[in-house]
C-alpha positions as CSV (number, residue, x, y, z in Angstrom):
1,M,0.0,0.0,0.0
2,P,1.3,3.6,-0.5
3,G,3.7,4.7,2.2
4,S,4.6,1.2,3.5
5,G,8.1,0.0,3.7
6,D,11.0,-1.3,5.8
7,R,11.9,1.3,8.4
8,H,15.5,0.1,8.7
9,G,16.5,-0.5,5.2
10,P,16.0,0.8,1.6
11,R,12.4,1.7,1.1
12,L,10.5,1.3,-2.2
13,G,7.3,3.2,-2.9
14,T,5.1,1.7,-5.5
15,A,2.1,3.0,-7.4
16,A,0.1,2.0,-10.4
17,A,2.0,4.5,-12.4
18,G,5.4,3.0,-11.5
19,Q,7.9,3.0,-8.6
20,V,10.5,5.3,-7.4
21,R,13.2,5.2,-4.7
22,G,14.2,8.3,-2.9
23,E,17.7,8.6,-1.3
24,H,18.1,10.4,1.9
25,G,14.5,11.4,1.7
26,V,11.4,11.5,3.8
27,G,8.1,10.0,2.5
28,Q,4.8,10.4,4.2
29,G,1.5,8.9,3.5
30,G,-1.2,9.6,6.0
31,H,0.7,10.3,9.3
32,S,4.4,9.5,9.5
33,D,7.7,11.1,10.0
34,H,11.3,10.0,9.4
35,L,14.5,12.0,9.6
36,G,16.7,11.1,6.7
37,E,20.0,9.8,7.9
38,S,18.8,6.4,6.6
39,W,17.1,5.4,3.4
40,G,13.8,7.1,3.0
41,H,10.8,6.0,0.9
42,G,9.2,8.1,-1.8
43,I,5.6,7.7,-2.8
44,A,4.7,8.0,-6.5
45,F,1.1,9.1,-7.2
46,P,-0.6,9.4,-10.5
47,Q,-1.5,12.9,-11.4
48,G,-4.5,14.2,-9.7
49,F,-4.2,11.7,-6.8
50,A,-5.0,13.1,-3.4
51,G,-4.4,11.0,-0.3
52,R,-6.2,11.6,3.0
53,N,-4.1,13.9,5.2
54,S,-1.1,13.0,3.2
55,T,2.2,14.9,3.1
56,S,5.2,13.7,1.3
57,I,8.5,15.3,2.3
58,G,11.6,14.8,0.2
59,V,15.1,15.9,1.4
60,S,17.2,14.6,-1.4
61,Q,20.8,15.2,-2.7
62,R,19.8,14.3,-6.2
63,A,16.6,14.2,-8.2
64,P,14.9,10.8,-8.2
65,R,14.9,8.6,-11.3
66,P,11.7,9.1,-13.3
67,A,9.0,6.3,-13.1
68,R,9.0,3.7,-15.8
69,A,5.2,3.8,-16.2
70,S,3.7,5.3,-19.2
71,T,1.4,7.4,-17.1
72,P,3.2,10.5,-15.9
73,A,4.0,10.4,-12.2
74,V,4.5,13.2,-9.8
75,I,6.6,13.0,-6.7
76,C,5.1,15.1,-3.9
77,T,7.8,17.3,-2.5
78,T,5.9,19.7,-0.3
79,R,8.2,21.8,1.9
80,P,8.7,20.2,5.4
81,Q,7.5,22.1,8.4
82,W,10.7,22.3,10.4
83,S,10.9,23.9,13.7
84,P,13.9,26.2,14.2
85,P,17.2,24.3,15.1
86,L,18.0,24.3,18.8
87,E,21.4,23.8,20.3
88,H,21.5,21.0,22.9
89,P,24.2,21.1,25.5
90,D,24.3,17.3,25.8
91,R,24.8,16.6,22.1
92,G,28.1,18.4,21.5
93,G,26.4,21.5,20.3
94,R,24.8,19.8,17.3
95,S,21.5,21.2,16.0
96,Y,18.5,19.1,15.4
97,A,14.9,19.8,14.5
98,A,11.5,18.5,15.2
99,I,9.0,17.8,12.4
100,R,5.3,18.7,12.7
101,T,3.1,16.4,10.7
102,G,-0.6,15.9,10.1
103,T,-2.8,13.4,11.8
104,G,-4.4,10.2,10.5
105,G,-3.2,8.0,7.6
106,P,-1.8,4.6,7.6
107,F,1.2,5.5,9.8
108,T,-0.8,7.0,12.7
109,G,-0.1,4.1,15.1
110,Q,3.5,3.6,14.0
111,R,6.2,4.1,16.7
112,R,8.3,7.3,16.3
113,N,12.0,7.1,15.9
114,R,12.7,9.2,19.0
115,R,16.5,8.8,18.7
116,H,16.5,11.0,15.7
117,V,13.2,12.9,15.7
118,P,11.8,14.1,19.1
119,S,8.2,14.9,19.4
120,A,7.3,18.5,18.6
121,T,5.9,19.4,22.1
122,G,7.5,17.3,24.8
123,T,11.0,17.4,23.5
124,A,10.8,21.0,22.5
125,R,9.8,21.8,26.0
126,R,12.6,19.8,27.5
127,T,15.0,21.3,25.0
128,T,13.9,24.8,25.9
129,M,14.5,24.1,29.6
130,A,17.9,22.6,29.0
131,A,18.8,25.5,26.7
132,S,17.8,28.0,29.4
133,A,19.9,26.2,32.0
134,W,22.8,26.1,29.6
135,E,22.5,29.8,28.8
136,S,22.7,30.5,32.6
137,L,25.8,28.5,32.9
138,R,27.4,30.3,30.0
139,A,26.4,33.6,31.5
140,A,28.0,32.7,34.8
141,R,31.1,31.6,33.0
142,A,31.2,34.9,31.0
143,A,30.8,36.9,34.2
144,H,33.6,34.9,36.0
145,L,35.9,35.6,33.1
146,H,35.1,39.3,33.1
147,Y,34.8,40.2,36.8
148,V,37.1,37.6,38.4
149,E,39.8,37.0,35.8
150,G,39.7,40.5,34.5
151,L,39.2,39.7,30.8
152,R,37.8,42.4,28.5
153,V,34.5,41.7,26.7
154,T,36.3,40.9,23.5
155,Q,38.6,38.5,25.3
156,V,35.6,36.8,26.8
157,A,34.0,36.5,23.4
158,E,37.2,34.8,22.0
159,H,37.3,32.5,25.0
160,L,33.7,31.4,24.6
161,G,33.7,31.4,20.8
162,V,30.9,34.0,20.5
163,S,30.7,37.5,19.2
164,R,31.5,40.4,21.5
165,F,27.9,41.5,21.4
166,K,26.8,38.0,22.6
167,A,29.5,38.1,25.3
168,G,28.2,41.4,26.5
169,R,24.7,40.1,26.6
170,L,25.8,37.0,28.6
171,I,27.5,39.3,31.2
172,Q,24.4,41.4,31.4
173,T,22.2,38.3,31.8
174,A,24.4,37.1,34.7
175,R,23.9,40.4,36.5
176,E,20.1,40.4,35.8
177,Q,19.7,36.8,37.1
178,G,21.5,37.7,40.4
179,L,24.6,35.6,39.5
180,V,26.9,38.5,40.2
181,H,27.2,40.4,43.5
182,I,29.4,43.5,43.5
183,E,30.5,44.9,46.9
184,I,32.6,48.0,47.1
185,T,34.3,48.5,50.5
186,P,36.9,51.3,50.5
187,P,39.7,50.3,52.9
188,P,40.4,52.6,55.8
189,L,43.2,55.0,54.9
190,A,46.0,54.5,57.4
191,D,48.2,57.4,58.5
192,P,51.7,56.1,57.9
193,T,53.5,58.9,59.8
194,R,51.6,58.5,63.0
195,S,51.6,54.7,62.7
196,A,55.4,54.7,62.4
197,A,55.7,57.2,65.3
198,L,53.6,54.9,67.6
199,L,55.5,51.8,66.6
200,E,58.9,53.6,67.2
201,R,57.8,54.8,70.7
202,Y,56.3,51.6,72.0
203,A,58.3,48.9,70.2
204,P,60.5,48.6,73.4
205,H,57.3,47.6,75.2
206,G,56.4,44.8,72.8
207,L,54.3,46.7,70.3
208,T,54.8,45.1,66.9
209,R,51.9,46.6,64.8
210,A,50.3,50.0,64.9
211,L,47.5,51.3,62.6
212,V,46.2,54.8,62.8
213,V,43.0,55.6,60.9
214,P,42.0,59.2,60.1
215,A,39.4,60.4,62.6
216,Q,37.3,61.8,59.8
217,A,36.9,58.3,58.4
218,G,34.5,57.6,61.2
219,R,34.0,54.9,63.8
220,A,33.0,52.2,61.2
221,A,36.4,52.5,59.5
222,L,38.1,52.2,62.9
223,N,36.1,49.0,63.7
224,R,36.8,47.5,60.3
225,A,40.5,48.2,60.7
226,A,40.5,46.4,64.0
227,A,38.6,43.5,62.5
228,E,41.2,43.2,59.7
229,A,43.9,43.1,62.3
230,V,42.2,40.2,64.1
231,E,41.6,38.4,60.8
232,E,45.3,38.7,59.9
233,A,46.5,37.6,63.3
234,T,44.3,34.5,63.7
235,R,45.4,31.2,62.2
236,P,43.8,27.8,62.0
237,G,43.8,26.0,65.3
238,D,44.2,29.2,67.3
239,V,42.2,30.2,70.4
240,L,40.7,33.6,70.0
241,G,39.7,35.4,73.2
242,L,37.2,38.3,73.2
243,A,36.7,40.8,76.0
244,C,33.2,42.0,76.9
245,G,32.1,45.5,75.9
246,R,30.4,47.6,73.3
247,T,33.5,48.3,71.3
248,V,34.5,44.7,71.0
249,N,30.9,43.8,69.9
250,Q,31.2,46.4,67.1
251,V,34.5,45.0,65.9
252,V,33.3,41.5,65.8
253,A,30.2,42.6,63.9
254,A,32.7,44.0,61.2
255,L,34.5,40.6,60.9
256,R,34.0,38.9,57.5
257,R,36.1,35.7,57.8
258,L,38.0,33.7,60.4
259,P,39.9,30.5,60.2
260,D,38.8,27.3,62.0
261,C,39.6,28.1,65.6
262,D,38.0,28.2,69.1
263,V,36.5,31.4,70.5
264,V,36.4,32.1,74.2
265,Q,35.2,34.8,76.5
266,L,38.0,36.6,78.3
267,T,35.8,37.9,81.2
268,G,32.4,37.4,82.7
269,L,29.5,39.5,81.7
270,T,29.4,43.2,82.5
271,T,25.6,43.1,82.7
272,P,25.0,40.0,85.0
273,G,21.8,38.1,84.7
274,D,21.0,39.2,81.2
275,V,21.2,36.1,79.0
276,N,20.6,38.3,75.9
277,D,23.7,40.4,76.7
278,S,25.3,41.6,73.4
279,S,28.6,40.1,74.5
280,V,27.0,36.6,74.5
281,E,25.7,37.2,70.9
282,T,29.2,38.4,70.0
283,I,30.7,35.1,71.0
284,R,28.0,33.3,69.1
285,R,28.6,35.3,65.9
286,A,32.4,34.8,66.1
287,S,31.8,31.0,66.6
288,R,29.7,30.9,63.5
289,L,32.5,32.4,61.5
290,T,34.9,29.9,62.8
291,R,32.5,26.9,62.6
292,S,33.1,26.1,66.3
293,T,30.8,25.6,69.2
294,A,30.1,28.7,71.3
295,V,30.6,28.4,75.1
296,P,29.2,31.6,76.6
297,V,29.8,32.5,80.2
298,Y,26.6,33.5,81.9
299,V,28.2,34.8,85.1
300,P,29.1,38.4,86.2
301,M,32.6,39.6,85.9
302,V,32.8,40.8,89.5
303,L,31.6,38.5,92.3
304,P,30.5,39.7,95.7
305,S,33.1,37.7,97.6
306,L,36.3,35.6,97.2
307,A,34.4,32.4,98.3
308,E,31.7,32.8,95.6
309,A,34.3,33.4,92.9
310,A,36.2,30.3,93.9
311,A,33.0,28.2,94.0
312,L,32.1,29.4,90.5
313,R,35.5,28.6,89.0
314,V,35.1,24.9,89.7
315,R,31.7,24.5,88.2
316,P,31.9,22.2,85.2
317,A,30.3,24.6,82.6
318,L,32.5,27.5,83.7
319,A,35.6,25.4,84.1
320,K,35.1,24.0,80.5
321,A,34.9,27.6,79.1
322,F,37.8,28.9,81.0
323,A,39.9,25.8,80.3
324,R,40.2,27.0,76.7
325,L,42.1,30.1,78.0
326,D,45.1,27.9,78.7
327,R,45.7,27.7,75.0
328,L,45.0,31.4,74.3
329,T,46.9,32.7,71.2
330,V,45.0,35.8,70.0
331,A,43.0,38.3,72.1
332,L,40.9,41.4,71.3
333,I,40.6,43.9,74.1
334,T,39.8,47.5,74.8
335,V,41.5,49.9,77.2
336,G,39.4,51.7,79.8
337,A,40.3,54.7,81.9
338,W,39.8,54.3,85.6
339,Q,37.1,56.8,85.9
340,P,33.2,56.8,85.6
341,G,31.9,56.0,82.2
342,D,35.2,54.8,80.8
343,S,35.7,51.3,82.3
344,N,33.3,48.4,82.6
345,L,35.1,47.2,85.7
346,H,35.0,50.7,87.3
347,D,31.3,51.0,86.7
348,S,30.5,47.4,87.8
349,T,27.7,47.1,90.3
350,G,29.8,44.5,92.2
351,L,32.2,47.2,93.4
352,A,31.8,49.5,96.4
353,D,32.8,53.1,96.2
354,S,35.5,52.4,98.8
355,E,37.1,49.9,96.5
356,R,37.2,52.3,93.6
357,E,38.8,55.0,95.7
358,A,41.3,52.5,97.1
359,A,42.4,51.6,93.6
360,T,42.7,55.2,92.6
361,R,44.9,55.9,95.7
362,R,47.2,53.0,94.6
363,G,47.8,54.8,91.2
364,V,45.4,52.8,88.9
365,V,44.8,54.7,85.7
366,A,43.8,52.0,83.3
367,E,42.0,48.7,83.1
368,F,41.8,46.1,80.3
369,A,40.4,42.5,80.4
370,G,39.7,43.0,84.2
371,H,43.3,43.9,85.1
372,L,44.5,47.2,86.6
373,V,47.7,49.1,85.7
374,D,49.3,52.3,86.9
375,A,50.8,55.1,84.8
376,D,54.0,53.1,84.1
377,G,52.2,50.0,83.0
378,R,52.8,48.0,86.2
379,T,49.9,45.8,87.2
380,V,48.2,46.6,90.5
381,A,47.0,43.6,92.5
382,T,44.1,44.1,94.8
383,D,41.4,41.9,96.5
384,L,39.2,43.0,93.6
385,T,41.4,41.1,91.2
386,D,40.7,37.8,92.9
387,R,37.0,38.4,92.9
388,C,36.9,38.9,89.1
389,L,36.3,36.1,86.6
390,V,38.8,37.2,84.0
391,V,41.6,35.7,81.9
392,P,44.7,35.2,84.1
393,L,47.4,37.8,83.4
394,E,49.9,35.1,82.5
395,R,47.7,33.8,79.8
396,L,47.6,37.3,78.2
397,R,51.4,37.5,78.6
398,H,51.9,34.3,76.6
399,A,49.5,35.0,73.9
400,R,51.0,35.5,70.4
401,D,49.0,38.7,69.6
402,V,46.9,40.9,71.8
403,V,45.0,43.4,69.7
404,A,43.8,46.6,71.4
405,I,41.5,49.2,70.0
406,A,41.4,52.8,71.4
407,A,38.7,55.1,70.3
408,A,38.4,58.0,72.7
409,V,40.7,61.0,73.3
410,R,39.8,61.1,77.0
411,R,41.5,57.7,77.4
412,A,44.9,58.8,76.0
413,S,46.7,58.4,79.3
414,A,45.1,55.0,79.9
415,V,46.1,53.8,76.5
416,D,49.7,55.0,77.1
417,A,49.8,53.1,80.4
418,A,48.4,49.9,78.8
419,L,51.0,50.1,76.0
420,R,53.7,50.3,78.6
421,S,52.5,47.1,80.3
422,G,54.1,45.1,77.6
423,L,50.9,43.0,77.1
424,I,49.7,44.7,73.8
425,H,51.2,43.7,70.5
426,T,48.8,45.4,68.0
427,L,47.2,48.9,68.5
428,V,44.4,50.2,66.3
429,T,43.4,53.8,66.9
430,D,42.5,57.1,65.1
431,T,44.6,60.2,64.5
432,E,43.0,62.2,67.3
433,V,43.8,59.6,70.0
434,A,47.3,59.0,68.5
435,D,48.1,62.7,68.7
436,A,46.8,62.9,72.3
437,F,48.9,60.1,73.7
438,L,52.0,60.8,71.5
439,A,52.0,64.2,73.2
440,H,51.2,62.7,76.6
441,R,54.9,62.2,77.4
442,D,57.8,64.0,75.7
443,T,60.4,61.9,77.4
444,A,61.5,58.5,76.2
445,P,59.4,55.6,77.5
446,T,60.7,53.8,80.6
447,E,61.8,50.2,80.4
448,P,58.9,47.7,80.3
449,P,57.9,46.4,83.7
450,D,58.9,42.9,84.8
């Protein structure tokens, strides 16, 4: 019958008028489709013949031989209805097309050759989705070449084998799809002259780094500079200790990355009884950056008596937290002046006025991490020290890098005293504070205390 033939070999179409064989062709009678990488079959119809829903498609490299029948024969070569070629990422970039055909005819129930000719709807939909994902991947690659590797658009085009206009559209697509995130953070401008002056003056006392930020840059620039100092000082496997206080909280909020290390509290809380204290959240935030487990200390920094302080130190939870201090390598602290409003320890509710006055009479001018020092940087031991849950002084002395941040001019003399203690290795401050304590003493610094 017309349109029949072997699907896997040479196909012969016969008619009353004669027979013809089409090479690399497609023949359809009724409803059928074949893509011609194998022999196709042609259908010869007498003139005037019209088959039901019939379409004959011929894609031939040479004209078919004429029929040997005396009646003239016509080979139907209506133009195939091709869908636009689509590039498929899983087929090495080859193009293929889907054929849309009519319905009915002797081939309606015949199985489609899906390896060569996908269905017009299902495969086109899958192809569109695959092409969209492939285009996103190409856009991401183009954006990486442009923004990360620094290639010009023309170089991106050469690398991807597309036109420069296409490369530009891919880069734009990456930005529109949210594949590119651009963040511009101007670095704090350091003052090299003042930084060098500070380092020269306090190097005999153990200072190894000094960074002075212009005061007009603002507090955020100062916090970011201190955060960068901590990021540079911390190494994998370190133990990072954080003091409690508003300034330390702001510096930790400016941290962007930390290596895998443990994070510990250097002191108890300055607001006892408040489980939502910002210092606790600071420890948690830093622990998330280091992918470690936070161990907050929910006890006050100053205890009412020596007996209560000794009892708390042996409790398992507190002992576990403070045991990490034995391996302390990096610490972030602030320096407070021994006066109201400038020191968490001075303003602690656990202190009596008589104790504050007694510390002042003994020459205390500064406090950091719960330890008191006089104007020459010598530590002042009092009963108050034993009542404080703070990092032991020897642990600070053996740390590799103690980073201090100074942000108030009124604390200039306190910062000078803390630097003379020999416990601070890195100082981050602004130009106003630096000028204040550089002018605090015109004489050469004394030898570091023992």
